[in-house]
N, C-alpha and C positions, 0 to 999 in steps of 0.2 A: 827531288825538289827540296826536301828538308835539309840535305847537306849543302845545297846551293845557298839557301837562305841563312845558313849558319856560318857563312864565311866571315872572317874577321875584317877589320878595317884595312884597306889596302891603299897604297900610295897612288896618286894620279900621275899620268904620263906628262901632262903639260900643266901650265899655270897661266892664269890671267894677269900675271904681273911680270914686268921686265926686270924686277929686282927681287925675285921670289925668295932668295936666301935671307933677305933682310927681315927684321922684326917689324911689327906695325909701328911702334914708336919712332924707329929710325926712318922708315918709309914716309910716315905721316909728316915728320919734321921736314923732309925734303920737299914733299908736295905742297906744304903750307907756304913755301917760298915762291910758289908759282901764282902770281897775282892774276894772270889771265885765266888760269884754271878755276880759281875761286869765283871770278866774275862769271865765267861761262856756267859753272855749276849753280851758282846762286840764281841766275836768271832762269835757267831751265827748270830747276826743281820748284821754284815759285810758280812758274807758269803751269806746270803739271798739277801742283797742289791745288791751285785755284780752280782749274777745270774739274778736278776730281770732287772738290767740295761742292761745286754747283750741281753736278749730276747725281751725286749721292743724296743731296738734300731733297731731290725730287721724289725719292722713294720712301713712303711712310713705313715700310716694313724692312728697311735696310738692316737693322739689328737682328731681325728674325732671319734674314737671309744669311747673315754672318753666322748665326747659331746653326743654321741648317748646313752650311758649308763645313763648319767645324765638326759637326756630328757625323757627316758623311765620311770625311777624311779619317776621323777616329775609328769608324767602323771598318774602313779599308785597312788600316794598320792592324786591327785586331784579327782580320781575316785574310791577310795578304797571301799566304801560301795557297789557300783555297781559291782565291780570286785569280791568282796568276795561272793556276792550272785550268780554271774555267776559261780564261781569256785565251790561253794557248790552244785549247781544244777548238774554240770557235774560230780563231784566226786561221788555223791550219785547215779547218774544214772548208774554208772559203778560198783556198789556193795560196795562202801566204805561208812563208817559211820562218820559223822562230829559231833564233840563235841565243844561247845563254852565255853571258860574259861575266866572269867573276870580278875582273878588274880592268883597268884601262888598257893594259898591254894586250889582253885577250880580245877585247872589243876592237882595238885597232887592227889586230891581225885578221880578225873575221871580216871587217869591212874591206880591208885592202885585198884580201883573197877574193871576195865577191866581185870587186871591181876588175881585178885581173882576169877573172873568168869570162868577163864580157869582152876582153881585148881592148878596152878603152883606157886612155891615159888622162882624160879630163872628166871632171864631174862638176855639176852645179849644186849649190847647197842652199837650203832654207836655214834661216837663223836657228841655231840650236845650242842651248846651254850644255847639253850632255856631250856634244862633240867638242865643245871648247874645254869642258872639264877633263876629257881624256887626251887633249892635244892632238885631235885627229888630223887637222890640216898639216901640222908639222910632221906627223908620222907619214902621211901620204906623200908629202914632198920628198922625204927620204927614200920612199919607194918609187919615185919617178912618176907620181900621179899628181896632177894639178887640180886643186879644189878651188872653185870660184864662188865667193860669197855673193848672194844676189840681193840680200836686204841692203838698203841704201846705207844705213849707218855701219853695218858690218863691212860693206864694201869700202867705205871711207877708211875704217880702221885697218883693213887688210892692205889697201894700197899704200898706206902710210907706214906699213911694217910695225904697227902698234898693237896694243891689246885693248879689249873693251874695258870701259870704266863704269858701266851701268848695265843692269840686267835687261832693261827694256830699250834704252837708248844708248847703244854701245859707244857712240861718238859724242856723248853729251859734253865731254871735256873740250870739244873743238867748236869754234865759231865758223860762220859762213866764209869769212875771208881765208881762214886756214883750210877749209874744205876746197875752195877754189884753187888755192896754191897746190894742194895735193893732186887734184885732177889735172892741172896743167903739167905737173911734174911727172905723173905716173901713167896717165891714160894715153893711149895711142889715138892719133887723128882728132884730138880735141881742138876746138876753136881757140886759137891763141888769144882772142879778144873776150874769152869767157869772163863774165862778171860774177859777183857773189849773190846775185838775185836767186832766190830759192827755185823758181820755176826753171831758170836756165841751168842751174846745177842738176836738178832732177832730170831735165831733158838730156844732158850730157851723160848721166849715169844710165838712162834708159837706152840710149844709142849704144853705149859700151856693152850693155848686157844683152841686147836683143839677139845678137849672133849666138851667144852662148845658149840662150833659151831654145833657139830654133835648131841647133846642131847637137846639143848634148844628148847622149844616149843613156847616161846614168845620173841620177840625182840622189843626194843624201839629205835627209831631213831629221828633225826632232819630232816630238809630239807633245802637245799640251795635255791631252787626255787619252785614255784608252778605256773602252767600255767592255767590261767583262762579259756581259750577257749576250753580246753580239760579235765580239772580236773586231770592233770598229776602232780606228785611230782618228784623232782630230788634231788639226793645226789651225790656230787662229792667228791672223796677221792683218796688217793695215795697208799693204802696198800692192798686193796681187802677185808679187814674185813667187810666193809660196804656191799659189794656184798653178802658175806656169811650171814650176819644178815638179809638182805632184801629178800633173796630167800629161805632159809632153814626152818625157823620157820613156825608154823601153824598160829600164830597170830602176826600181825605187828601193833604197836602203834606208831604213829608219833606225835611229839609235835613241833609246828611251830608258830613263831610270825606272826601276821596278815600282816606285811609289806613285806613278802617274795614273794608276787605275781608278776608275769609278765603277761601282757595282752595276748600275743600270743606265739605260737611255734617259730615264726620268731625272736622274741625278744631274745630268748635263745642263738641264734647265737652270738650276741654281747657279752653277759656275759661269754660265753664259751671261748672267746678270752681274755677278761679282767681279769677274776678271776685267772686262773692258772699262768699267767705271773706276776700278782701282788702279789700273795700269795707265791707260792713255786718257782717261777722263772722258770716254765716249759712252753713249748710251748702248750702242750696239757695235760689235766688232765688224769692220768693213768686209773682211773675207774670212769665212769659216769653211774649211775643207774637211770632209769626212770620207774615209774610204774603208771598205770592208773586204780585205783580200783582193782577189783578181776578178775583173769583169771582162769577159771575152770581147775583144774588139773595141774596148774603151779603156784608155789609160794604160799605165804600166802593166806588162804581162809577167814580169819577174819581180815579185814583191817580197822583201825580206824585212824582218824586225830583229834588231839586236837588243835584248833585254839586259840592262846593265845594273850590276850590284855596286861595285866599286866603293865599298864602305857603307852602303845603305843598311845592310844587315846589322852592322855595328851600331849605327844610329838607332835602329829599331830596337836593339837590345837595351838601350839606355831608357829606362822607364820615365825619367824626368825630361829627357831631351828628345824623345821620339816624335813629339808633335812638330818638330822642325821639318819632318818629312811631309807635313800637310801643305807645305809651301806650294803655291801655284805660279810662282815666278812673276808676280805682278809688279814688283819693285815699289809698292806703296810705302814700305818701311824705309827705304832709302831716301825717298823724296821728302820725308819729314824729319830725318835724322840730322841733328846739328853737327855731329862728328863727320858723317859722310859728306855733307854739303861743303865742308871746308877742306877735306883731304882728297876727295875723289876715290874712285874704285881701285886704282893701281896700288894704293897704300896697303890694301888688305892682303896682297900676295895670294889671291885665290880667284878662281872663276866667279865665285859668288861673293861680291863685296857687300858693304853696308851691314846693317844689323843682322840680316838673315845669314850673311856670310860669316859673321863673327860667331855664330853658333853652328852653322851647318858644316863648315870646314873642320873644326875641331871634333865634331861628332863623327864625321865620316873618315877622317884620316888620322885622328888621334891628337889629344891635347899635348902629348909629349913632343910632337913635331915642332922643330924650331920656329917655323913660320906660323904655328897655330897658338902657341902658349900665351902670346900677348893679346890675341884677338878678343877673348872674353872681357878684357879690360878696355876695349875701344868703344866705350859707351858711358854716358852720364847717367844711365838708368832713369831717364826722364819719363819713359813709358809711352812716348809718342808713337813708337813703332807698333806697340800692342794695340793702341787705339785705332791705328790705320789699317792693320792687317785684316783682310776680308775673311780669313778663316780663323781669326782669333788665336794666333800663335803667341803665347805669352813669352816673348823674347826676353824681357828683363829678368823674369824668373829663371829662364834657362841660362842666361849669362851669369847670374849669381851661382847657379848650380855648377857651371863649368869652372868658375873661379875656384870653387871649393875643391873640385876634382884636380885642378892644376896645383893648388896648395898641397893637397894630400899626396899627389904624385911626387912632390919634391921633399916631402917630410922625411927627415933623417938622412938626406943625401949630402947635406952640408956639414963639413967637419968643424968649421968655426961659425958660430952664430953671427948674423949681421945685425945692423941697427934695428931693423924691423922685428927680428926675432926677440931681441932684448926688450924692445918697447912693448911688444905684445905680452911677454912674460911679466913685465912690471905691471902692465894694465890688468892682467889676470889676477895678480897678487893683490892689487889695490881694490879692485871691484868685487872680489870674492868675500870681502869683509866690510860691513858697514862701519866698524870702528876705524879700520885703516883708512877708508875713504874720508871719514870725518877728520882724522888727523891731517891728511893731505890738504883738505879744504881750508884748514886753518892757516895754511901758507899762502893763500890767495893775496893778502895785502903785500907780501914780499914780491910776488910776481908782477905787481903793478909797477915796480921800479924799472922793469925791463921795457915798459911802454914809454918812459920818458915824459917830458912835459906836454907832448902833443897827444898823449893817451892812446898811442897806437904802437903795436909791435910790428916793425917793418922787416926784421931780419932774425931768422932762427938758424941755429947750427945744424950740421949733419943732415939726416934724411928729411927733417922738418923744413929745410931750406927750400925744398920744392914747393911748399905751400906759400911761403912769403915771396917767392919770385914774382907772383902775379896778383897777390892780394895782401892787404894788411889785416892784422888781428886787433880788434878793439881791446883796450885795457881790461883785465879781469875785474869783476865787482869787488867791493871792499869786504864782502862777506857772502857766504853761500846761502842758498835758499833755506836750507835746514837751520843754519845759524840764525838767520832772520826769524824763522818760525819759532824757534826756541825762545828767542828774545821777546818776541811779541806776545807769546803765550806764557811767558814767565816760567819756562822749564829749562833753566840754564844747564842743568846737569844731564838733560836727556841726550843720549847719544844717537847716532844714526841707527835706524832700525828699531828704536824704542817703540813698543806697541802703544797705541792710543788707550787712554783710560776708557772705561766702559761707557761713561756718559758722552765721550767724544766720538765713539764709533758711529758711522752712518747707519 
């Protein structure tokens, strides 16, 4: 067990982005040109935010619940090897089979092998971030196995040969008219007069999926929680498709990240209040399915669980960043993020978009990866994500930490210093001495000349041009604060850093 948890960060098989090789700035620039995307995202995130605000305000102990959720998750991370062993013992004692996967490739091979052993070539799937992370659908397709998504939003994305753009609402970037067009183009035997009315679209999807539910012999799922003290798995969902997949097939294969553990049944009570309110803005989740191994004559009789590392051990080893593993995939941080709302999920180049993706992907697969090194900068550090997180993950602090890791990883690799390097050296030289800073401040009146008659600096050269592309800089003051202070207090010779006289000290 200890060697498994010590695995380094490993690359994922698949990606939630159609342009995964692009950096975030380039992808974001492209997505910002999509007016329909921005409109769809703006409407959807506002709606979810408003619902969440209403149901959260009903709980007088909401902050205490957040504290409890954070404390439970922190305890799990501190005891993860022990809890994994306890869970494995209880799960296998009840007829389930555990498989350990170090990385995406190993997990995919395990799942494909289990499906082949059944002789089936089709599986139904419950919405799962872990299987998206490892690119399971694409891998199974290469192996001649068809995987059918049964969550409505996942179905929409799959039929459109697209990738999810949101953790909770994968098709958030599409509107009803776009969904209708996808159904007409991709579904068999769909009514050609199908409208974009939600109930009609849902009925068309239900008809399309019904045969799959009733004939599928194998299902693949994720898991929201795993309870160490009983070996129980839990899936929460809103449509009932999960319940169909988890009960009707003969074989059930679950893929779950090792961080999803909770120590006891009692701990689940906290998260069943936090998760639905933070994700869908509901007081209670409509469907909560729990299963403990195999029950003779009831439900799947061939039950497997693939426990996935895939870089989680690397994230756990980062003392500052490990709290990212507390994430319960509620998407609350995405719904309040001004950056995500304008770029959408595809710009992040990862299964996990938004603020949580900006820290989770670099922690799991390495800040040095080309698609990761710009993600910690995809934030204004406004802190809205931290305020919204139900388990109090301090995303802004981790973003700053990862920025420093990125800078340190590139230190000394450049043969010729760039403008930023020169600027930082100059700033270090000036700010390390009060006298030097005082001399520079005396040049403020000269810099006012660059502002012109309208007292605004509208264009700067070099790297500073990026600042003035979207904003103006007010003309500098005629004198610095210290110069003003010295003048007002008649200490013209006092330099920067001059200590106060004894009678002036507070």
